[in-house]
C-alpha positions as CSV (number, residue, x, y, z in Angstrom):
1,M,7.9,-34.9,2.1
2,K,11.5,-35.2,3.3
3,K,12.7,-35.0,-0.2
4,Y,10.6,-31.8,-0.6
5,L,12.0,-30.3,2.6
6,K,15.6,-31.1,1.5
7,K,15.0,-29.5,-1.7
8,L,13.6,-26.3,0.0
9,M,16.6,-26.2,2.4
10,A,19.1,-26.8,-0.4
11,S,17.5,-23.8,-2.4
12,G,17.7,-21.6,0.7
13,I,21.4,-22.4,1.3
14,A,22.1,-21.8,-2.3
15,L,20.4,-18.4,-2.3
16,T,22.1,-17.5,0.9
17,A,25.6,-18.3,-0.4
18,S,24.8,-16.3,-3.6
19,A,23.6,-13.4,-1.4
20,V,26.8,-13.5,0.5
21,L,28.9,-13.5,-2.5
22,M,27.0,-10.5,-3.8
23,I,27.8,-8.4,-0.8
24,P,30.4,-5.8,-1.9
25,S,33.8,-5.9,0.1
26,A,34.2,-3.0,2.6
27,Q,37.7,-2.7,1.0
28,A,36.3,-1.9,-2.5
29,S,37.5,1.3,-4.0
30,E,37.2,3.1,-7.3
31,G,40.9,3.4,-7.5
32,I,42.7,6.4,-8.9
33,D,41.2,8.7,-11.3
34,T,44.2,9.7,-13.6
35,S,42.3,12.5,-15.1
36,V,42.5,14.4,-11.8
37,V,45.6,16.6,-10.9
38,N,46.5,16.6,-7.3
39,E,47.8,20.2,-6.2
40,A,50.6,18.7,-4.1
41,W,52.0,16.1,-6.7
42,G,50.4,17.0,-9.9
43,L,49.8,13.8,-12.0
44,P,49.4,10.4,-10.2
45,T,52.8,8.6,-10.2
46,Y,53.1,5.3,-12.2
47,V,56.1,3.4,-11.0
48,Y,56.7,0.4,-13.1
49,G,59.0,-2.5,-12.4
50,G,62.4,-2.1,-14.2
51,G,62.2,-5.7,-15.4
52,L,59.4,-5.0,-17.7
53,N,59.8,-4.3,-21.5
54,D,57.8,-1.5,-23.2
55,A,54.8,-3.7,-24.1
56,Q,54.7,-5.0,-20.5
57,I,54.7,-1.6,-19.2
58,E,51.7,-0.7,-21.3
59,E,50.0,-3.9,-20.1
60,T,50.6,-3.1,-16.6
61,A,49.3,0.4,-17.1
62,D,46.1,-1.1,-18.4
63,L,45.9,-3.3,-15.4
64,L,46.1,-0.3,-13.2
65,G,43.4,1.6,-15.2
66,I,45.7,4.2,-16.8
67,D,43.8,5.2,-20.0
68,S,46.6,7.4,-21.3
69,M,50.3,7.5,-20.3
70,D,50.0,11.4,-20.7
71,N,47.8,11.3,-17.5
72,V,50.6,10.1,-15.2
73,A,54.1,10.7,-14.3
74,S,55.9,7.6,-15.0
75,V,59.3,6.2,-13.8
76,A,61.0,2.8,-13.4
77,V,62.0,1.3,-10.1
78,T,65.3,-0.5,-10.3
79,G,67.7,-2.8,-8.4
80,E,69.7,0.4,-7.6
81,D,66.7,2.0,-5.9
82,L,66.3,-1.1,-3.9
83,Q,69.9,-0.8,-2.6
84,N,69.5,3.0,-2.1
85,Y,66.3,2.9,-0.1
86,L,66.8,-0.4,1.8
87,G,70.6,-0.7,1.7
88,T,70.1,-4.4,0.7
89,G,69.1,-6.6,-2.2
90,S,71.0,-7.9,-5.2
91,G,70.3,-4.8,-7.2
92,N,68.8,-7.1,-10.0
93,T,66.5,-4.8,-12.0
94,A,65.3,-7.8,-14.1
95,S,63.5,-9.4,-11.2
96,M,61.5,-6.2,-10.4
97,I,58.1,-6.8,-12.0
98,S,55.4,-5.6,-9.5
99,S,54.4,-2.0,-10.1
100,V,52.4,0.7,-8.5
101,L,50.1,3.7,-9.2
102,V,50.4,6.3,-6.4
103,Q,48.2,9.4,-5.9
104,R,48.7,11.9,-2.8
105,E,45.4,12.5,-1.1
106,N,44.1,15.2,1.3
107,E,45.2,15.2,4.8
108,G,43.3,12.6,6.9
109,H,42.6,10.4,4.1
110,G,44.9,7.6,5.4
111,V,46.7,5.0,3.4
112,N,44.6,2.9,1.0
113,V,46.1,0.0,-1.0
114,I,44.2,-1.8,-3.9
115,N,45.6,-4.9,-5.3
116,E,44.5,-5.0,-8.9
117,T,46.0,-8.5,-9.7
118,P,45.2,-10.7,-6.7
119,D,45.9,-13.8,-8.9
120,N,49.4,-12.6,-9.5
121,I,50.2,-11.0,-6.1
122,T,48.7,-13.7,-3.9
123,Q,50.9,-13.7,-0.7
124,I,50.9,-10.1,0.6
125,T,47.7,-8.6,1.6
126,E,46.6,-5.0,1.2
127,E,46.8,-4.6,4.9
128,Q,50.3,-5.7,5.0
129,Y,51.3,-3.2,2.4
130,I,49.5,-0.6,4.5
131,N,51.0,-1.5,7.7
132,A,54.6,-1.6,6.3
133,A,54.0,1.7,4.4
134,I,52.8,3.5,7.6
135,T,56.0,2.2,9.4
136,A,58.1,3.8,6.5
137,G,56.3,7.1,7.0
138,V,53.9,7.0,4.1
139,E,50.6,8.9,4.8
140,D,47.4,10.0,3.0
141,V,47.8,8.2,-0.2
142,T,45.9,5.7,-2.6
143,I,48.1,3.1,-3.9
144,M,47.2,0.6,-6.7
145,V,49.4,-2.4,-7.0
146,A,49.6,-4.7,-10.0
147,S,51.8,-7.4,-11.8
148,I,51.5,-9.1,-15.2
149,R,52.7,-12.5,-13.8
150,P,53.0,-14.2,-10.4
151,V,55.3,-12.5,-8.0
152,T,55.8,-12.2,-4.4
153,G,54.9,-8.4,-4.5
154,E,57.6,-7.4,-2.0
155,S,59.3,-5.1,-4.4
156,A,56.1,-3.0,-4.8
157,L,57.0,-1.3,-1.5
158,T,60.2,0.1,-3.1
159,G,58.1,1.4,-5.9
160,I,55.9,3.4,-3.3
161,Y,59.1,4.8,-1.9
162,K,60.2,5.9,-5.4
163,A,56.9,7.6,-6.0
164,F,57.5,9.7,-2.8
165,D,61.1,10.4,-3.8
166,V,60.5,11.6,-7.3
167,N,57.8,14.0,-5.9
168,G,60.2,15.5,-3.5
169,E,59.2,13.9,-0.3
170,D,62.0,12.2,1.6
171,L,61.3,9.2,3.8
172,D,63.7,8.0,6.6
173,Q,65.8,5.2,5.4
174,D,66.0,3.5,8.7
175,R,62.3,3.4,8.8
176,M,62.0,2.1,5.1
177,E,64.4,-0.6,6.0
178,V,62.3,-1.6,9.0
179,A,59.2,-1.6,6.9
180,Q,60.7,-3.9,4.4
181,E,61.6,-6.4,7.5
182,E,58.0,-6.0,8.7
183,L,56.6,-6.9,5.2
184,E,59.0,-9.9,5.1
185,T,58.3,-11.0,8.6
186,T,54.5,-10.9,8.5
187,N,54.3,-12.4,5.1
188,Q,56.4,-15.4,6.2
189,I,54.4,-16.0,9.3
190,A,51.2,-15.7,7.2
191,Q,52.4,-18.2,4.6
192,E,53.6,-20.6,7.3
193,N,50.1,-20.7,8.7
194,A,48.0,-20.4,5.5
195,D,46.9,-23.9,5.8
196,E,45.8,-23.6,9.5
197,E,42.1,-23.6,9.8
198,E,42.1,-21.2,12.7
199,F,44.4,-18.7,11.0
200,D,43.1,-15.6,9.3
201,S,45.7,-13.2,7.8
202,S,43.4,-10.1,8.6
203,R,43.6,-10.9,12.3
204,L,47.2,-11.1,12.1
205,D,47.3,-7.7,10.4
206,Q,45.1,-6.3,13.2
207,A,47.3,-7.8,15.8
208,I,50.4,-6.1,14.1
209,V,48.5,-2.7,14.4
210,E,47.6,-3.3,18.2
211,I,51.2,-4.1,19.0
212,K,52.4,-1.0,17.3
213,Q,49.7,1.0,19.3
214,Q,50.5,-0.6,22.6
215,L,54.3,0.1,22.2
216,A,53.7,3.7,21.4
217,E,51.3,4.1,24.5
218,L,53.9,2.4,26.7
219,R,56.6,4.7,25.4
220,D,54.3,7.7,26.4
221,R,53.5,6.4,29.8
222,Q,57.0,5.5,31.0
223,D,59.0,7.8,28.7
224,E,61.2,5.0,27.7
225,L,61.2,2.1,25.3
226,A,59.7,-1.2,26.2
227,T,62.0,-4.0,27.5
228,R,62.1,-7.4,25.7
229,E,59.8,-9.0,28.3
230,E,57.1,-6.1,27.9
231,I,57.3,-6.5,24.1
232,E,56.7,-10.2,24.3
233,Q,53.8,-9.7,26.6
234,I,52.2,-7.1,24.3
235,I,52.7,-9.5,21.4
236,N,50.9,-12.3,23.3
237,D,48.3,-10.1,24.3
238,A,47.5,-8.9,20.8
239,L,47.5,-12.4,19.6
240,E,45.1,-13.5,22.2
241,N,42.8,-10.4,21.4
242,N,42.7,-11.7,17.9
243,N,42.2,-15.4,18.7
244,L,45.7,-16.4,17.3
245,Q,47.3,-17.6,20.5
246,S,46.9,-21.2,19.6
247,V,48.0,-20.8,15.9
248,I,51.2,-18.7,16.1
249,S,54.2,-20.7,17.3
250,Q,56.9,-19.7,19.7
251,D,59.4,-19.5,16.8
252,Q,57.2,-17.1,15.0
253,I,56.5,-15.1,18.3
254,D,60.4,-14.8,18.5
255,R,60.5,-13.4,15.0
256,L,57.9,-10.9,15.9
257,L,59.8,-9.9,19.1
258,A,63.0,-9.3,17.2
259,F,61.3,-7.2,14.6
260,F,59.4,-5.0,17.2
261,E,62.6,-4.6,19.1
262,R,64.0,-2.9,16.0
263,Y,60.8,-1.2,15.2
264,Q,60.6,0.7,18.4
265,Q,64.1,2.1,17.8
266,T,62.8,4.1,14.8
267,G,60.9,7.4,14.7
268,A,57.6,5.6,14.0
269,I,57.2,5.0,17.7
270,D,56.8,8.7,18.4
271,S,55.0,9.8,15.2
272,A,51.6,11.3,15.7
273,Q,51.0,10.6,11.9
274,V,51.8,7.0,12.4
275,R,49.3,6.7,15.2
276,Q,46.4,8.5,13.2
277,Q,47.1,6.2,10.2
278,L,47.2,3.1,12.3
279,E,44.0,4.1,13.9
280,Q,42.3,4.4,10.6
281,L,43.7,1.1,9.5
282,S,42.5,-0.6,12.7
283,G,39.0,0.9,12.2
284,N,38.9,-0.5,8.6
285,L,39.9,-4.0,9.6
286,R,37.4,-4.2,12.5
287,D,34.5,-2.7,10.4
288,R,35.1,-4.9,7.2
289,F,32.4,-7.5,8.0
290,G,30.0,-5.0,9.7
291,D,30.2,-2.5,6.8
292,A,29.5,-5.4,4.3
293,W,26.4,-6.5,6.2
294,Q,25.3,-2.9,6.5
295,Q,25.7,-2.5,2.7
296,A,23.6,-5.7,2.3
297,E,20.8,-4.1,4.5
298,D,20.9,-0.8,2.7
299,S,20.5,-2.6,-0.7
300,G,17.5,-4.7,0.7
301,L,19.4,-8.0,0.3
302,V,18.9,-9.0,3.9
303,D,15.2,-8.5,3.8
304,Q,15.2,-10.6,0.6
305,I,17.0,-13.4,2.4
306,G,14.6,-13.1,5.3
307,N,11.6,-13.1,3.1
308,F,12.9,-16.3,1.3
309,F,13.2,-18.2,4.6
310,R,9.8,-17.0,5.8
311,Q,8.4,-18.4,2.6
312,I,10.1,-21.6,3.3
313,W,8.6,-21.8,6.8
314,E,5.2,-21.0,5.5
315,A,5.5,-23.8,2.9
316,I,6.6,-26.1,5.7
317,R,3.7,-25.2,7.8
318,G,1.4,-25.7,4.8
319,L,2.4,-29.3,4.6
320,F,0.9,-30.1,7.9
321,N,-2.3,-28.2,7.6
């Protein structure tokens, strides 16, 4: 009988695991329809890494779901762009591989990023891209990111800036530079804690959002920027809110402190658009698990799991009757 019960339980666990894997991600998206022309930008903008040859440009376009190059406005992002937008970098175009497809969306849409090649862009999360893009002044866009081979993915942010530039929308250089610093800082901290059992990169992403929101609220209340001590307290509170207080080291907190001291000196701190985009990102992060479970309920998957375990219970009862 014990063997029979173990077999039943193993079957139940296997079904549950399969069911969980079947739950679609709340971040899932259909991507960008390149047959649609946006009234503000016209065609979606394909910004490919300047280090790609012609065949690789086509391969990357396929990864981004571009059926025909006639359906997009295409342009390379180069080392010169890296220097122009960020005032830094080696200017080595050959190393720029990651590419983006960007489409302007209606007001209120928010910033949505889809990583089409998670096996090749493994370090930077979609939310890290979104957070940094919002800092730079990007709003109401869908962005698809892809790479034909493993890369850090940091240069994709420059491609986003290039898409705005070629469509006549100027972004503030100081904010772009701070956004790059944000991406590098958060990615480094995430990689340093990747093997920690208690670390979750999505909780770090949410903590970054909360710190930005609290700094903006403090700025409103006292009509002046936060002191170094106030910033550190806000950082510690956000880490605790997201159960990261025992994971993030003091050295990492110091790096966040240095970044946010510079962040609050930019126009992002007073931007109503930034606050709106951050609110949407925060809602997406918090609702991710709940949305996935709701989708399972809507599809009847939860009922199926419940029915299966009720059948197991009835079978167990039957053994003793």
